[in-house]
C-alpha positions, -999 to 999 in steps of 0.1 A, spaced: 235 560 662 272 570 662 280 580 698 309 601 709 315 604 747 334 632 764 345 637 800 330 672 803 309 698 785 339 719 774 355 690 754 321 680 741 316 716 728 348 716 709 342 681 695 307 692 684 320 725 668 347 706 648 321 681 636 295 707 627 321 729 609 333 699 588 298 689 580 288 724 568 320 727 548 313 694 531 278 706 522 291 738 508 315 719 484 284 704 468 258 732 472 257 770 471 239 773 504 236 753 537 210 754 564 218 749 601 191 741 626 199 747 663 179 742 695 172 762 726 177 752 762 207 755 785 233 732 769 237 752 736 251 781 757 282 760 759 286 747 724 272 775 702 300 799 711 325 772 702 308 768 668 308 806 663 347 806 665 349 783 635 360 799 602 331 792 579 316 811 550 287 822 572 272 843 544 263 810 527 247 795 558 212 801 570 204 795 606 170 786 620 155 770 651 143 735 659 115 749 680 103 780 698 84 788 730 55 812 723 70 841 743 84 874 732 117 871 714 133 892 741 121 870 769 148 849 786 128 818 777 130 825 740 151 802 719 156 830 694 170 853 722 194 825 733 207 818 698 212 854 690 231 859 722 254 828 720 258 824 683 245 852 660 261 880 680 295 864 673 290 859 635 293 883 606 263 907 605 252 894 571 246 858 584 210 849 577 186 839 605 150 828 603 131 829 635 99 810 643 80 835 665 54 858 649 31 885 663 2 861 663 -14 855 697 -7 817 696 13 794 674 -18 777 660 -28 809 642 8 814 631 15 781 614 8 793 578 30 823 582 59 802 596 54 777 568 60 806 543 93 815 561 105 779 562 96 772 526 123 797 516 150 773 531 170 749 510 170 713 524 183 711 560 220 704 560 227 699 597 200 697 624 212 699 661 188 686 688 188 682 725 171 654 744 147 658 773 146 634 802 112 624 790 126 617 755 113 648 738 131 663 709 126 699 696 91 705 710 78 671 701 67 656 734 55 621 745 17 620 742 14 640 710 5 624 677 38 616 659 18 619 626 7 655 631 3 670 596 34 658 580 31 677 547 40 709 566 75 719 579 63 729 614 35 721 639 20 741 667 22 722 701 5 725 735 29 704 756 13 683 783 35 698 811 55 727 797 41 762 807 40 778 773 26 769 739 53 761 713 60 757 676 83 729 664 97 717 632 77 686 622 90 651 627 91 647 589 112 678 583 136 669 611 139 633 597 148 646 562 178 665 574 210 655 557 228 653 590 214 651 625 233 657 658 220 649 692 236 665 722 230 646 754 242 657 788 237 642 823 233 607 836 195 605 834 194 614 797 223 590 790 204 562 808 174 569 786 197 569 755 212 535 765 177 521 769 164 533 736 196 522 718 187 486 727 149 486 729 128 511 709 99 526 728 70 538 705 59 564 730 92 583 729 97 610 703 134 602 699 124 567 688 101 582 662 131 601 648 154 571 649 129 551 629 124 578 603 157 596 599 171 595 564 207 595 578 225 581 609 223 603 640 256 614 655 255 617 693 277 639 714 274 629 751 288 636 785 278 626 821 282 662 830 252 685 831 
């Protein structure tokens, strides 16, 4: 892991935005299209607006989600709702977005439809992930089988603790991303990151990603929540 520490969330957000913009620009010098994967949660509300201010050829960038709660897209818990509010609303209207939520009653019934959506994407150029205090990434939680059908780009998940069913990009799809960024905020998550950096834990999803990622993971971190 390449770790970059910041004193607060504002400076982290700017550092992240600069890195993400440079990474996407570099991809677009080699390829006609780029794909950006972003997460939900509370922290992206800080750094997605900073990314939206970057001057990029957004018409050549497709944005999708690392995971989604199985709630209506207008629900405040929806990752799609968050990304549209804090990123898409500030980008040109022709910027492409592929959501993960469907009209199916549950994500297990929706997987084939979501696969068809994701199969349209070029390879993932930049994947941005958060880190849970339990070590989960996207909606891959401790206790699930890390080898869930790996020949598909997404998996349906019933988290052990979380209140809603979810769909998540699969571990294999995340690991294949050309560039991976991990945004980590708060002392508890940094302590977990320090521990995993020295001693891998086979029960922690972040460890699974570290072991399988095809490129180094760049970390943006701050003690501030």
